[in-house]
TORFI-271512 format. One line per 5 residues: their letters; for each residue x, y, z of C-alpha. Coordinates in steps of 0.2 Angstrom, whole numbers. Layout:
<pts>
a = X Y Z; ...
</pts>
This chain:
<pts>
mifgl = 561 123 -627; 577 113 -628; 581 104 -645; 564 109 -650; 557 95 -639
dgvei = 541 98 -627; 545 100 -609; 536 83 -605; 546 74 -618; 563 81 -610
glliv = 556 76 -593; 553 58 -599; 571 57 -607; 578 63 -590; 569 49 -581
llclf = 574 36 -593; 593 41 -593; 593 42 -574; 585 25 -573; 597 17 -585
ggils = 611 26 -577; 606 19 -560; 605 2 -566; 621 2 -575; 630 10 -561
gfpva = 631 -7 -552; 621 -1 -537; 607 -13 -531; 593 -12 -543; 580 -12 -530
faigg = 587 4 -523; 593 11 -540; 575 13 -546; 569 24 -531; 585 34 -532
agiis = 583 37 -550; 566 44 -547; 572 56 -533; 587 62 -544; 576 64 -560
fgiia = 563 74 -550; 577 85 -544; 584 88 -561; 567 91 -569; 562 103 -555
lldgq = 578 113 -557; 576 115 -575; 557 119 -573; 561 132 -560; 574 141 -572
gllih = 560 141 -586; 569 129 -597; 555 116 -598; 539 122 -607; 524 111 -611
qaidt = 514 115 -626; 497 112 -620; 480 113 -629; 471 130 -626; 455 123 -618
gsaay = 448 141 -619; 449 143 -638; 434 142 -649; 442 128 -660; 443 117 -644
qdvla = 425 120 -640; 420 116 -658; 429 99 -657; 419 96 -641; 403 101 -649
qgvhr = 406 87 -662; 403 74 -649; 422 71 -645; 425 66 -627; 436 78 -618
ddvsv = 449 64 -614; 451 60 -633; 457 77 -637; 476 78 -638; 490 86 -648
frype = 492 70 -657; 474 68 -664; 472 87 -666; 489 95 -669; 480 110 -677
lprve = 472 116 -661; 479 132 -653; 492 129 -640; 497 138 -624; 514 137 -615
vplfp = 513 131 -597; 526 125 -585; 528 107 -581; 523 111 -563; 509 124 -563
ggweq = 510 127 -545; 529 125 -543; 539 110 -539; 535 113 -520; 517 109 -523
avnrn = 522 94 -534; 532 87 -519; 517 89 -507; 506 81 -519; 518 66 -522
lsfvv = 521 64 -504; 502 61 -502; 502 50 -517; 517 40 -510; 508 37 -494
nrmne = 491 31 -503; 501 20 -515; 511 12 -502; 495 9 -492; 485 2 -507
rvfag = 499 -9 -515; 512 -13 -502; 505 -13 -484; 486 -14 -482; 478 -14 -500
qsiet = 467 -27 -507; 481 -34 -517; 492 -37 -502; 484 -55 -499; 489 -60 -517
llavl = 506 -53 -515; 509 -64 -500; 508 -79 -512; 525 -72 -519; 533 -76 -503
mfvmm = 526 -93 -501; 529 -98 -519; 547 -92 -517; 550 -103 -502; 542 -118 -510
givle = 554 -116 -525; 569 -114 -514; 565 -128 -503; 563 -140 -518; 579 -134 -525
rskia = 588 -137 -509; 580 -154 -508; 590 -160 -524; 574 -164 -533; 581 -156 -549
edllt = 597 -168 -548; 586 -183 -547; 574 -177 -561; 588 -173 -573; 597 -190 -570
tmarv = 581 -199 -573; 575 -189 -588; 592 -191 -596; 590 -210 -595; 572 -209 -603
fgplp = 576 -197 -617; 594 -200 -619; 593 -213 -633; 583 -201 -644; 593 -188 -656
gglav = 596 -173 -645; 589 -183 -630; 599 -174 -617; 593 -157 -623; 575 -163 -623
svvvv = 577 -170 -606; 583 -153 -600; 567 -145 -608; 556 -158 -599; 564 -155 -582
gafla = 564 -136 -585; 545 -137 -587; 543 -149 -572; 553 -137 -561; 544 -122 -568
astgi = 528 -130 -561; 535 -134 -545; 548 -120 -541; 545 -105 -553; 562 -98 -548
vgatv = 572 -94 -563; 589 -92 -555; 588 -108 -545; 583 -118 -560; 596 -111 -572
vtmgl = 610 -113 -559; 605 -131 -555; 603 -137 -572; 619 -128 -577; 629 -137 -564
lslpt = 621 -154 -567; 617 -155 -586; 630 -144 -594; 645 -154 -590; 636 -170 -595
mlrng = 630 -163 -612; 648 -157 -616; 656 -173 -611; 644 -183 -623; 648 -172 -638
ysael = 634 -159 -637; 638 -142 -644; 641 -128 -632; 628 -117 -641; 614 -129 -640
stgvi = 618 -134 -622; 619 -117 -615; 604 -111 -625; 592 -125 -620; 597 -124 -602
aasgt = 595 -105 -601; 578 -105 -611; 571 -120 -601; 575 -111 -585; 564 -97 -589
lgqii = 549 -107 -591; 545 -104 -573; 540 -86 -578; 525 -92 -588; 521 -110 -582
ppsiv = 510 -108 -566; 513 -106 -552; 522 -91 -559; 528 -76 -549; 527 -65 -564
ivllg = 509 -69 -566; 505 -66 -548; 513 -49 -549; 505 -45 -566; 488 -51 -560
tlagd = 488 -40 -545; 491 -25 -557; 480 -31 -571; 465 -33 -560; 466 -15 -554
lysta = 470 -8 -571; 457 -18 -580; 442 -14 -569; 447 5 -568; 450 6 -586
qeara = 433 -2 -590; 424 9 -578; 431 24 -587; 427 17 -604; 409 14 -599
qsvgc = 407 31 -592; 414 39 -607; 400 31 -618; 386 36 -606; 384 20 -596
tdalt = 384 20 -577; 397 6 -575; 407 -7 -583; 394 -21 -579; 381 -12 -589
llgkp = 392 -10 -604; 401 -27 -604; 387 -37 -598; 399 -45 -585; 410 -39 -571
avvsv = 426 -31 -576; 436 -43 -566; 452 -53 -570; 459 -64 -556; 476 -72 -553
gtlfq = 468 -89 -553; 460 -86 -570; 477 -80 -577; 485 -96 -570; 472 -106 -581
aamlp = 476 -95 -596; 495 -97 -594; 495 -116 -594; 493 -120 -613; 505 -106 -618
gvmla = 518 -112 -606; 517 -130 -613; 517 -123 -630; 534 -114 -627; 541 -130 -619
glyaa = 535 -140 -635; 544 -127 -646; 560 -128 -637; 560 -147 -637; 555 -147 -656
yalgy = 570 -136 -660; 582 -147 -650; 575 -162 -659; 577 -153 -676; 594 -147 -672
aifnp = 599 -165 -668; 592 -172 -684; 602 -160 -695; 617 -160 -684; 618 -177 -677
sraps = 637 -176 -672; 633 -160 -661; 618 -168 -652; 621 -187 -652; 610 -199 -644
vqldg = 616 -206 -627; 613 -222 -618; 614 -220 -599; 614 -235 -587; 600 -236 -574
ggggv = 582 -238 -572; 571 -250 -564; 555 -261 -566; 552 -276 -578; 557 -277 -596
ltrqe = 542 -273 -608; 539 -275 -626; 535 -260 -637; 517 -265 -638; 516 -267 -619
kltwf = 523 -250 -616; 510 -242 -629; 496 -252 -620; 499 -248 -602; 508 -231 -603
lalpv = 499 -223 -617; 483 -231 -624; 474 -236 -608; 478 -219 -599; 471 -210 -614
vligg = 456 -221 -615; 452 -218 -596; 455 -199 -596; 446 -197 -613; 432 -208 -609
amvlg = 429 -198 -593; 429 -181 -602; 417 -188 -615; 405 -194 -601; 406 -177 -594
qlgvi = 401 -169 -610; 386 -181 -611; 380 -177 -594; 384 -194 -587; 397 -187 -575
gsqra = 394 -170 -567; 387 -161 -552; 375 -172 -542; 369 -157 -532; 351 -153 -540
ldpav = 348 -135 -544; 332 -126 -543; 325 -124 -560; 322 -106 -558; 341 -104 -553
seaqa = 346 -115 -568; 336 -104 -579; 343 -88 -572; 361 -95 -574; 357 -100 -592
gndgl = 349 -83 -596; 365 -74 -589; 376 -85 -601; 379 -73 -615; 364 -62 -612
ltrln = 364 -44 -606; 356 -41 -589; 355 -22 -588; 344 -15 -602; 336 0 -594
vseqc = 349 12 -600; 351 29 -609; 350 30 -628; 369 34 -629; 373 19 -618
qaaii = 361 8 -628; 370 13 -644; 387 9 -636; 380 -8 -630; 373 -13 -647
elhgq = 390 -8 -655; 399 -19 -644; 388 -34 -643; 378 -33 -659; 359 -29 -662
ekwda = 355 -48 -661; 361 -50 -643; 352 -34 -638; 336 -41 -645; 338 -58 -637
svaaa = 341 -50 -620; 326 -39 -622; 315 -54 -626; 322 -64 -612; 319 -50 -600
asrae = 301 -48 -606; 299 -67 -603; 306 -67 -586; 295 -52 -581; 279 -61 -587
avqqq = 284 -77 -577; 286 -67 -562; 269 -58 -564; 260 -75 -566; 269 -82 -551
seaap = 264 -67 -541; 246 -69 -546; 246 -87 -541; 254 -84 -524; 238 -78 -515
eadag = 229 -94 -520; 243 -105 -514; 244 -95 -498; 225 -98 -495; 227 -117 -496
addsa = 243 -118 -487; 244 -128 -470; 251 -120 -455; 260 -136 -451; 269 -137 -467
apaee = 288 -137 -468; 298 -121 -471; 298 -115 -489; 316 -118 -491; 315 -136 -486
teaaa = 299 -139 -496; 308 -132 -512; 323 -142 -509; 313 -158 -507; 304 -155 -523
lppsl = 319 -153 -534; 319 -166 -548; 333 -179 -547; 334 -179 -566; 344 -162 -565
aapig = 359 -171 -557; 371 -182 -566; 371 -201 -562; 389 -201 -557; 397 -187 -547
tgvat = 412 -177 -552; 422 -181 -536; 418 -200 -537; 423 -200 -555; 439 -191 -552
lavlf = 444 -204 -539; 439 -218 -550; 450 -211 -564; 465 -208 -553; 465 -225 -545
almfv = 462 -234 -562; 477 -224 -569; 487 -230 -554; 482 -248 -557; 485 -247 -576
vargv = 503 -240 -574; 507 -252 -560; 502 -267 -571; 514 -259 -584; 528 -257 -572
aptas = 528 -275 -566; 520 -285 -580; 526 -302 -573; 518 -300 -556; 501 -306 -551
alpla = 487 -296 -558; 474 -302 -546; 476 -288 -533; 474 -275 -547; 460 -284 -555
iggaa = 451 -284 -539; 454 -266 -537; 447 -263 -554; 431 -272 -550; 429 -262 -534
ialml = 431 -246 -545; 417 -252 -556; 406 -256 -541; 410 -239 -533; 403 -231 -549
ladgl = 388 -242 -550; 384 -238 -532; 385 -220 -535; 374 -221 -550; 361 -232 -542
firpd = 360 -227 -524; 367 -210 -521; 353 -197 -523; 355 -178 -526; 350 -174 -508
agpwa = 361 -187 -500; 373 -180 -487; 392 -183 -487; 391 -195 -473; 378 -205 -482
tlail = 388 -205 -498; 403 -211 -488; 393 -225 -480; 387 -231 -497; 404 -231 -505
avpla = 414 -237 -490; 415 -256 -495; 421 -253 -513; 432 -239 -508; 441 -249 -494
vvlwa = 444 -263 -507; 451 -250 -519; 463 -243 -505; 468 -261 -501; 473 -264 -520
svsaa = 482 -247 -521; 494 -253 -508; 500 -267 -519; 500 -255 -534; 510 -242 -524
krlae = 523 -256 -520; 525 -260 -539; 526 -241 -544; 540 -239 -531; 551 -251 -541
nelir = 551 -239 -556; 565 -226 -554; 555 -213 -565; 539 -215 -555; 549 -215 -539
vvfpp = 557 -198 -543; 543 -190 -552; 528 -195 -541; 531 -185 -525; 534 -168 -533
lvliv = 520 -172 -546; 508 -174 -532; 513 -157 -524; 511 -149 -541; 494 -157 -544
avlgs = 488 -151 -526; 494 -133 -528; 489 -130 -546; 473 -141 -545; 466 -131 -531
ilggv = 469 -115 -541; 464 -121 -558; 449 -130 -551; 443 -115 -542; 444 -123 -525
tnptp = 454 -109 -518; 464 -93 -523; 483 -93 -525; 488 -87 -508; 481 -103 -498
aaalg = 487 -114 -512; 504 -106 -511; 504 -109 -492; 499 -127 -496; 514 -128 -508
aagai = 526 -121 -496; 521 -133 -482; 521 -148 -494; 538 -143 -501; 545 -143 -483
mlaay = 537 -160 -479; 544 -167 -495; 561 -161 -492; 561 -168 -474; 555 -184 -480
rklre = 570 -185 -492; 582 -181 -478; 574 -194 -466; 576 -207 -480; 594 -202 -483
edssp = 597 -205 -464; 587 -221 -464; 575 -214 -451; 557 -217 -451; 546 -205 -461
kvila = 530 -210 -453; 526 -193 -445; 528 -185 -463; 517 -198 -471; 504 -196 -457
atfat = 504 -177 -459; 502 -179 -478; 487 -191 -475; 480 -179 -462; 481 -164 -475
vvmil = 471 -174 -488; 458 -178 -475; 457 -160 -469; 455 -154 -487; 441 -167 -491
mgmnf = 432 -162 -475; 433 -144 -480; 427 -147 -498; 412 -158 -493; 406 -150 -477
dlrin = 401 -132 -471; 413 -132 -456; 406 -115 -448; 401 -121 -431; 396 -103 -426
qevvs = 379 -104 -434; 363 -105 -425; 359 -123 -430; 373 -135 -432; 369 -153 -436
agvwl = 378 -168 -428; 386 -173 -445; 394 -156 -447; 400 -157 -429; 408 -174 -433
aflva = 416 -167 -448; 423 -152 -439; 430 -164 -426; 438 -175 -439; 445 -159 -448
faaym = 452 -152 -432; 460 -168 -428; 468 -169 -445; 473 -151 -444; 483 -154 -428
vaffg = 491 -169 -435; 496 -160 -451; 502 -145 -441; 513 -156 -430; 520 -164 -446
vlyav = 525 -147 -453; 533 -142 -437; 542 -159 -436; 548 -156 -455; 554 -139 -451
wvlyr = 564 -146 -436; 571 -160 -447; 577 -147 -460; 584 -135 -447; 594 -150 -439
tsvms = 601 -154 -456; 606 -136 -460; 593 -134 -474; 580 -123 -466; 592 -108 -461
pvvre = 598 -105 -479; 581 -107 -486; 574 -94 -474; 588 -82 -478; 586 -84 -497
takvt = 567 -82 -496; 569 -66 -486; 582 -60 -499; 571 -63 -514; 555 -57 -506
smvft = 563 -41 -500; 570 -37 -517; 553 -39 -525; 544 -28 -512; 558 -15 -512
iligs = 557 -14 -531; 539 -12 -529; 541 3 -518; 555 11 -529; 545 9 -544
qllnl = 530 18 -536; 541 32 -533; 547 33 -551; 530 32 -557; 524 46 -546
vvisf = 538 57 -553; 532 53 -571; 514 57 -566; 519 73 -557; 525 82 -573
ggehy = 511 74 -584; 522 61 -592; 510 47 -589; 495 57 -597; 507 62 -612
iqqfl = 511 44 -616; 493 38 -614; 487 52 -626; 500 46 -638; 494 28 -638
ksfds = 476 34 -639; 480 43 -655; 480 27 -665; 464 21 -671; 468 2 -669
efkvf = 470 -4 -652; 479 -19 -659; 492 -7 -666; 493 1 -649; 496 -15 -641
livml = 509 -20 -654; 519 -4 -650; 518 -8 -632; 524 -26 -635; 539 -19 -645
vmfil = 544 -7 -632; 543 -20 -619; 554 -32 -630; 567 -18 -632; 567 -14 -614
gfvld = 570 -32 -610; 587 -30 -616; 592 -19 -602; 578 -20 -589; 573 -35 -578
fleii = 555 -41 -578; 551 -33 -561; 556 -16 -567; 545 -18 -583; 530 -24 -573
yivvp = 530 -10 -560; 536 5 -571; 529 2 -589; 513 -8 -586; 505 5 -574
ivgpv = 508 19 -587; 502 9 -602; 489 -1 -593; 474 11 -593; 476 11 -612
iyggt = 478 -7 -617; 466 -13 -603; 453 0 -608; 448 -7 -625; 439 -23 -631
mdpkw = 454 -35 -630; 453 -50 -618; 462 -45 -602; 468 -63 -600; 476 -63 -618
vtimi = 484 -46 -615; 491 -51 -598; 498 -68 -605; 506 -59 -620; 515 -47 -608
avnlq = 520 -62 -597; 528 -71 -612; 536 -55 -618; 544 -52 -601; 550 -70 -601
tsflt = 561 -65 -616; 569 -52 -605; 579 -66 -596; 586 -72 -612; 590 -56 -622
ppfgf = 609 -50 -621; 617 -41 -614; 608 -40 -597; 597 -56 -598; 598 -63 -580
alfyl = 597 -81 -586; 613 -78 -595; 622 -71 -580; 616 -86 -570; 623 -98 -582
rgvap = 639 -89 -585; 642 -90 -566; 642 -109 -566; 648 -114 -584; 665 -122 -586
pqvtt = 680 -112 -593; 679 -119 -610; 661 -111 -612; 663 -93 -617; 651 -79 -616
ghiyr = 650 -79 -635; 644 -97 -634; 630 -92 -622; 625 -77 -633; 624 -88 -649
gvapf = 615 -102 -640; 601 -91 -634; 598 -82 -650; 587 -96 -658; 577 -97 -642
vliqv = 574 -78 -642; 567 -81 -660; 557 -95 -653; 549 -84 -640; 545 -72 -654
vglal = 537 -86 -664; 527 -91 -648; 521 -73 -647; 516 -73 -665; 506 -89 -662
lwafp = 497 -82 -647; 493 -66 -657; 486 -76 -672; 477 -89 -661; 471 -80 -645
givsi = 461 -96 -642; 477 -104 -635; 475 -93 -620; 456 -93 -617; 452 -112 -620
ipdli = 457 -118 -603; 448 -104 -593; 433 -107 -604; 433 -126 -600; 435 -123 -581
pn = 422 -114 -572; 428 -99 -562
</pts>
């Protein structure tokens, strides 16, 4: 033994030193990780071959070990950390020699690459990384950040610390539309930093708020960090819970948990929304507080510009705050009361089954050991309620089966099929009076009319009033005439007249909104954000198609801006945008699979409309690509996208090699045994979070995700903690790695574009308070885990 350390401990130190040495050498990180794995394996194999590395393993053949197992302790829970008094036996790190370890690693490498890089289940989700990267780079190249910063500075500038607050707002906005930290920090550093310094802002506050706001893209969806973490978390959580269930005598995780052991990227996007907004709020609060206590170092600034009519304070509160809050809040209240909701009536048996599955256990025929584990996890009350519900369902099924022969005897052969009869007999009372889709359209158009009235208060209110009346008529028609069994075409026919009037009034509202600079700048990217995030958070689609929609939308938005700069007509882009909306609506309301045996005329018509819209949208995207290529925008976008994506996947491959080296000599098992030796899983998770926080000073988030998380994941995802909460806590912790000196990437990005009078010391001192704010944010999420779970609980998955 060297220095009295176990051979596995020395092997872990060698891997760690090789990794840090490779990163600090200046060699590209993506290749340094894989190289560190190969070099460390060679050193460990050499020392092991010389007999210098000895592992003190528990003697599984000893009587003491058998006594521990006889006490009911699971084999996986027996370790040198929990039972240090057990007899040991000295074994080499590679029992079959390093040659056998190489052969085993090679097969592992092939399997890992196939599962996680080339053809595994997670590869579809990983494709979202490429398209989110392209979306962000296209929007950054289209100078959206420049317009946003200028506009937000005019809005918030008159406040104390207003320029700093505007940087936070733009950082959050860009996070939801780009998610690229480097592009955001560089862009805001080039545009905002000189302006803030010129207006008397301190260098520390200016650099700190720019660097911190730029990192919001790592937590506010669509986030590349969450996509990458989600692909790992899903696999780790399901595998760890299966192992946990089997360790307590249950057949699978569904039996133990009462629900599938699944966590998706879309659910994580929902969970990350509120923590991201919370962090942005903490940043803005710090900037405002700093300005209040140091007014000379963060003064208010009045910038020229703006547009629209002059409003009094009361008018601003009425049109831009009070009425929008009333509209949105009223819709939410009506949704809770059942006035707004699904209009698709459900079979009472199906509704009862869904209600029964909500919070009740479904698998009760289990062994005594599994039953004890289930009761310990869920409580005796839930077990008893589940048993009672199961008995009630069994009795209902028996009564139904006894009544079936009598019903069959009196049945008419000419009767309609069972499915059609059952569907026709569904009570309309199960459906809400106003459908969710119609209510959503009504709220959106009403918000548009209200804001348009506030933007141009002196203009005629007649078109907007007519549009408001048409919205009321649309809701009334939905409540009175649209039945639960009404098809999409029948619904459209009933709502056609009021909807046409609403669209006519929206043209007038859109012209008024275009007069306001803030709305003109914010609205296009806001629509793109709502389309991408809304489709994911609402459960319409998964992140990969949403990322494709975002990339195509960003390309068309950038092309639209270029055409406007050239005074060319953007009608093709507008037509493609409208066609995309039509295509999405057709897909949401119709089953467009025309390869079925029976396809109705309505479905054929919907398919033809959707196909025509698809062709128009496809041509619009091609036209937008050609416009960007002609204006020398597309080529650098493709090169930068390929560079970033290649770096991500190369780090993924290199980290798999490094992980396999750690696995080959038992390092992963050794670390997991150490973590399992603690009785409290929260204490284990706290240790993991502290290690990640410290590693963030020297490692990038990608290295931590792909090297650390796979090793500790089976432990932290194998307990009772909410996997959403665990993943978001890790994501917020990884966000800190961008800010922590000396190797925080955001600091390097900002240093590269900062003027000469801003020193590295200014940047380090500036980010220090925001690192503390990150820690405060983590503490809040730790103390109030409901911040993470509230949105996923409200939105059905």
